[in-house]
N, C-alpha and C positions, 0 to 999 in steps of 0.2 A: 268604284268608288264615290266619294263625294269630297268636292273641293271645300277647301277652308273659307268661311265666310269674308264678303268682301262688300263694298259698295259699289254700285253700280251709277254709273253716269252716262248721260247720252246728250254729249253737247250738239248745238244746232250751226256751231261755225266751227272754224279752224281755229280763231282767235279764242273760245270758251272752252275748247280741247286743251291750248296751249296753259291759257291760264290755269285749269284743274292742275296740268301737268307740273306746273309751277309752284302750287300750292303744297301739293300732296309728295313731292320729288319721288325719292327710290322707292315710295308704298307704293306708287302707281304703275298700271302696264295699259298700254293701247292696244285696246281690243279693234282689226279691220276684218278680215274675214273670220278668223279664229282658229282656221284649219290646225295649227302650229300649239297656241298658246291654249285654247279649252282642252283639248286632252293633256297638257301639262299641267292644268289647273286641277282637272278631274282625277289626275292620278298622284296630284301633289309631289310630282316633281318642281313644282314650282310655285308659289303663293303670291299674293300680294292686298293690300289694303280698299285699293279702289281700284274697279276695272272703268275703262274711259272708251266709250265704244266711238269710233268714229265712221264706221260704216255706212249712217246715214247723213253725213255731212254732202252738201250738195257739191260741184264743181271738181270731184276726186278721180273721177271714171272718164278717160278719155283715151284715143289713139289719131294723133297728128303730126304731121309734118309742117314745119314752119320756121323760114328762114335759114336753111339749110340744117334742121333738126328733127330728129325723131324726137316726138314728146310722149311721155307716156305717165299719164297720171296715176298714181300711188295706188289709187283705190279701184284700178282698172280690174277686174276678175280674168283669171286664165282662160277661161270660157272666151270671153270678149277678143281677146289677143288671138285666141286659136282660128276666129272666125273672121280675122282683119284681112281684107284686102292688103293693106298697104303692108301688114306685116308679112305673109303669105307670098307677096310677088316682089319683097324687097331684102328681106330681113330674115334669110336661110335659117339660121344657127335659132332665132324664136320659133320660127314655123316649124324645126324640128324638133325642138324639145318642148314647148306647151304641152303638146298632146300624150308626151309620155311623165307629165307629171300628175303622180299618185293616181286618183282614177275620176270619170263625169262628177263623181258627186263634189270629190273636194277642189276639181276646177269650176264648178259653177258656182262655189263660194268664197275659196281663197283667192286672194289679190296677189298683183304682182309683184305691187310694194312692201306685201307682208312678208312675201318669199324673200326677196333681196335684205328687206332692214331686220330679219330674224337675227343675220348672222350664223343660222346653223350651215357649217359647210359642205351639208350632205343635200341642201335646198340644191335646182337646177339654176335657178336666176343670179346666183354672185358671180358665178364663173361667168355667166354671160355676159353681165354688165361689162366686164372686165375686159371680157374679151373683145369686146364693140367699143370699148376705148369711151363710155357711158360716164356724166357727170350726175352725181346723186343731189337733188334739193332737198336741202331739211330750214325747215321753217320753226322760228321759237320766239321768246319774247322780246329779241334786237332785231328780229326781221330774218330775211332769206339767207342763204351761203349754199354755196356748193360744194361739195369734196366730191374728187376724183376715185371713183370706183375700187382702180387698185391700191387705194388708200384707206378705203372704206373699212376694212375688217382687220381687227386687231388682236383677237383672239377667237376662242371658241364661244360662241354666244357675247362676243364683245366688238362694238363697233364703235364706228366715229360720231355717233348721234350722242348729244347731251342729254341729261335726264330730262329737259324740259324742251325737247326738240320732237318734233314729228317729219320723218320722212314724205315729202308731198308730190314729186316728179323724179321721173329718170329721163334725162336728156341724152340721146346717141346720135352724134356726128352722121350726117347722112354720108354714107359710103362714096369714095369718090368711083369713077368708073374704072370697069376692069375688077371688081372689087367682087368678093363672095365670102360665105360664112355658113358652117354648118356645127351641128352637135350631134356626137354620137356615144350612147350611152347605155352600159350594161346593168340589169337589174333581174333578181331572181325570180318574180312576178309583177302583175298587175297591182299599183298602190304601193310598193316597194319604194324605200331609197333609192338610187344608185350603187353597186358594188364600185364602178368607178364611170368616170366620164368625162367627155372633154371638150371644150367650144375652142372654135376657133374662126377667124376672120383672117385674110386676106388680102391685099392689094396687088396685080399687077402693073409692070411699067409697060412701056409701049412695046418693047424688045420679048417680053414673056416672061422677064425674070420678077422674083419677089421683090416688090419697092418695099411693102410694110408688110408683119406679121404679127400676131397676137394667139398664144395661145392659152388658155387657162383651164384647170382642172377642178373638177368635181370631187366632195369627199375623197382628198389625197391627204389631209393634215387638220389641224384644229381650223385653218382659217380656207381659202379657196384659194388655189396656187396659181398664181401667172408664172408659167413657165418661161422667163424671160432668156435663158440660156438657146432654148431650143426655139424660140421664136427669132431671136437673133440671127442665130446659122441661116436661117433661110432668106434671111435679106440680101440681096444683090445675088443671087443665087438663080438656075434655071431648074426648076422643080421636078427633076425626075425621080426616079424609083429611090436611086439611091439617098437622095440630097431629105427626101420625106423620110425613108428610114433612120436617119440619122437626126434629123429633127425629133422625130417622135421618140428616140432612143433618149434623146438628151432631156427633153420635155419630162421622159417619163423619172430621170433621175432627182427633178424636184420633187417628187411626190413623197409624204411621211404619213403614210398611212397610217390607221390602227388593227390590228386582227382582229376581225370578229366574223358572226354568223356567215357572215357573206364573203369571207375567204380569209386568209392569211395575207402579210404584207408583202411578201414575194408574189400573187396572185395579183392581187392588187396593183402592185407597181407594173407586171406585165400587161395588165389590162388595160391601164392608163397607157401604155405605149401603142398597145393595139389600137384602140379607140381613137388617139390621137393621128396616128398613120390616115384611117379611114374618114375621120373629119376632114383632117388636110385634104386629102384625093377629092372629095365631096365639095368642099370650098374651093377650089382651084379649079374644079370644071364648073363652077356656078361663075369664077372668077374669067371664065373663057381661055383658062389652061388647057395642055392636053391632059 
């Protein structure tokens, strides 16, 4: 199919892009990598009068640690994350997830910020930034503001971004010592969305008990799911097999998936439980636990 007609804009700066968003309002869409937006336009699942391409604006692609924070530019391509020594050495959940996003062609063009900002609960980025306790930096006409990742997603494809704001950066607190994270995903084939997936980060105290935990689920509802009950159950406990199993069970009860070609509601919820248990075990091992 052919997309409906639109005006194409290629701003050279963020300020210019924000000005275009302010001028055209709800009739404008931001294009970064375009791996989700362009197929939707082509199939006429969406439309816009103005397409604002920010892919060539300098200064939006970087991965660096600064002042106790991991900073990822929203324009950072997924293939860059996959090759980052910082990511692969210290952020297991991202190192696990990025090679599983779609396929190499998509990862070479798709941006991490686009994956996070699109508001698609089937994307891998949203659950990951929630599990990592990230803050998302939005820039608009009034300047910058930060939004906690677990408050960013409001409904299916609806986020806390204002119509004239652009996501510019993802900020992740540097994990304390004895921390580990992991991502476990089930998909039917290469390039497919997850039938279910789980992102986990844990921190152990000096005794080996869980000091902090966060579990977030992918494709388990109209938004990414923060499994608060399962996370809180772990805190203060020694992470033995029984504790992990119960935490995974509680996490799965938070899932509210829809039945589709990837499975029934019951199947997806059970897979959320299984994958959460696997992600917890991997994260705990990376944190130095048994």
